[in-house]
N, C-alpha and C positions, 0 to 999 in steps of 0.2 A: 504494500500500500504506500503510494507516494503522498507527500504532503507539501502543499504550496505555502510557504511562510506568509503569515498575515501581518500586515503593517499595523493594523489597529491593536494587535496584541504584542507588538514590539518583538516579533519572533526572529531571532538569528540563532541558528542551530550549530552547536559546537560539533566539529567533525574531526579535528586533529587528535589522533590517538596518543601521541606523545604528551600533548597538553592535558588530555583527559587523565592519563595515568599520573601526571604530576599533581593534578588537583586531588585525585583519590589519595595519594600519599600525604598531601597536606591535611586533608580531612582526617585521615587515619581512622576509618570506621572500625568498630569492634562488634563482634556477633551479638553482644548483649545490649547494644545501643537502640534506643527508640529514636528513629530518625525520620524527618519529613523533608521532602524535596519540593520546592516551589517551582512550578513550571518545568516538568520533566521533559517536555518536548519529544524528541524522537528517541530518547533513552540513552543519550551519550553518557550520562552519569548513572542512570538507573541500572543499566546492565552490569557495570562493574561493581556497583554497590550491592546488588542482589547476589553476586558471587561470594560476598562476605556476610551480608546480613540475612537472617532467616526471614525477615519481613521489613517492608518499607511503606511509609505513607507518602502520598503525593497529593499536591493541590494543583488542579488544572482547570482552566475555564474553556478551552477550545474543544468543542464537541467531537471534532474529527480526531484530535489527538487522544481524547478519552476513549473513543472507539478503538483506536489503534492499540492503546495500552491494554484495554480489556481483551483484545484478541491475542496479545503477545505474552501476557502474564496471568497466572492463576490468582484468584482472589486470596488464596492462602498465603501468597507471597507479597501481593501488592494491594493496598487499600487506596482507592481513588476517591478523593474528596473533590467532587465536581462543583465548581463555582468560583467566585471572585475571592482571591486571597485577601483582599482588603476587608472582607466580611467574615473571614474564617476565624473560628475560636480555637487558637492553638492550645489553650488550656485543656481542651477536650482530649488531647493526646497523652496527658499525664504531667507529672511534676518535674521530670528530668528528660527533656527532649533536646535533640541536636537538629539544627535547621541548616539546610543547604539550598543552593539554587543559582541558576543563571538568570538573574532578575531582568525583566523587561526594562530597558533604559527609560522608557517614557513614564513609568510609575515607580521607579526604584526608591525614591525618597519617601513617598507615602507608605510603601511597604515597610521600610525601616522604622518609621514612626509607629506604624500599626504593631509591629513586633515588640516595640518597647513597652506596650501595654501588658505583655506576657513575660517580661524579663524574669520574673520569679520562677517560671517553669523551664527556663532555657539554660542548658549547660554551655553551649557555644553555637556560633553561626559562621558559616563559610559561604561567601557569595562572590559570584562574578558580576562585576559592575563596570560601567564606563570608568576608565582610568581617572578621568577628571573628577568624578564623584568620589572615588576612593581617596584621591589626594586631598580633597576638601574634608573628608571624614577624619583623616589622621593628621591634618595640618596643625602646626604649632602657632601660638599667638604671634602677631606682628609679621605674618607672612601673607602674601596675596590670596592664598587659597583658604585661609582661615575665615570662618563665618558662623552663621547661626547653626548650620548642620554640624560643624565641628564641635561647638559647645554643647549642643543638646545630646549628641551621641557620646562624646567623651565624658559627660556627666555620669553615664550609666555603664559604659563599656571600656575595657582595655582593647585597643584595636591595632592591627598591624597589616600593612600592605605586604602580601606574600610574594607575588610575582606578577609580571606584565604578560598579557596574552595578546598576540598580534591579530589584526583583522582577518588575515588569511586562515586562521584556525576555525572560522565559521563559514556556514553557507546560509543565506547570502552573507558576504563579508560586510560588516558595518563600516562606517566611514571614520570610526574612531578606534583607538586602542582600548583594551579592557584590562582589568586587573582583578586578582583574587584578594579579598580582604578577610581576615579572621577577626571575629568579634566575640569577646568573652565578658559576660556580665560580671560586674563587681559583686563579690559576696557581701561586702559592706561598702556602701558608697564612701569614697574618700572625702567628699564635701557634700553632706546631705542638706537639702533645702527643706525648711520648715513647711513651705507651701510650694509644691512643684509647679502648680498652675501659675502662680505669681512669678516664680523663677523663669518659666517659659515666656511669659508676657514681657518681662524685663529684657530678656535676650532678644526677643523679636523686635521690641522698640529700639533697642540699641543698634541693631543691624539694619533697621528699616531704612535709614538714610546713612549708610556707612561712612560717607565722607564728612559727615557732621560730627562735632565733638560731643562728648557725653553730657556736658551741661545743657546741651540743646535736646539731644535725643531722649535723655532721661529726666527732663525737667518735671514730668508728671510724677516722678518717684522720689527724686533727691533734690534738695536745695544745697546751698553752699555749705551749710553746717553739716549736712549729711555726708557730702564728699569729704569734708575735713575729718569727721568722726571715723570714717572708713579708711582714711589715708590714701584716697584715690584722687589723682589729678583730674579735675573736670575738663581739662584741655586735651585729654587723651581721646582716642576713638575706640569704638567697640573692639576692633581687631587687636588692640593692645592689651586687653584683659583676658586672663585665663578663666577656667571654670571656677576656681576658688573665689576669684573676685566677684564674678556674677552671682554666685551663691551668697557671698557676704552681703551684697547689695540687697538681694531678695530677703535674706533673714533680717537685715536691719529694718527693711520696710514692713516686715511682718510684726515686729515688736509693737 
């Protein structure tokens, strides 16, 4: 059964066997793992995973691919959760799950934020993403790539760019390079926010106009006395603050 990649699902199928094996080694699946694959596609990772795992969960929205999976794998080996990953309840799979996937580039960021709702159930995550997105995720403060995505994900996860994947590893070849990222939730948050919604709102406000200084972007939250109490220069920009500083602002505002 052939499958024509669908642009609306952001489908680019991994075909390079060398890259596939490198990814499997990075994931290091163990027979006792409860693992879920987002967007299994044509089975590039599903096949080698099922040579190691007795069972695998997958989340897939494309009905043609679902039919292909049902034809290729018995239900005893593969459980298919048909539907939109942004609506999937990952907690339904248990308390210690491992998540992998070649995420559609067009909705990769919403998927990452959706998964953050289930961080207490997740051991680790390995994803193929657009290289530019991974660089933003792992960026350090005061670099061009550092932004809201960096802060919000670094708050919850230790992350590492594993390796780069060239466009010719896919069919059809995307116009950008890809990268594998490893994300491990912190057992205890290094800098816990008293009110995570407030923390998120402050980060969003700070980066909303990233060329403006903090005294302007955060004027709804901090006055001169607040900046002084926190020891933060109001003439800095959002990109100059680390996660700890953003959490300190949120916790100060919560008092």
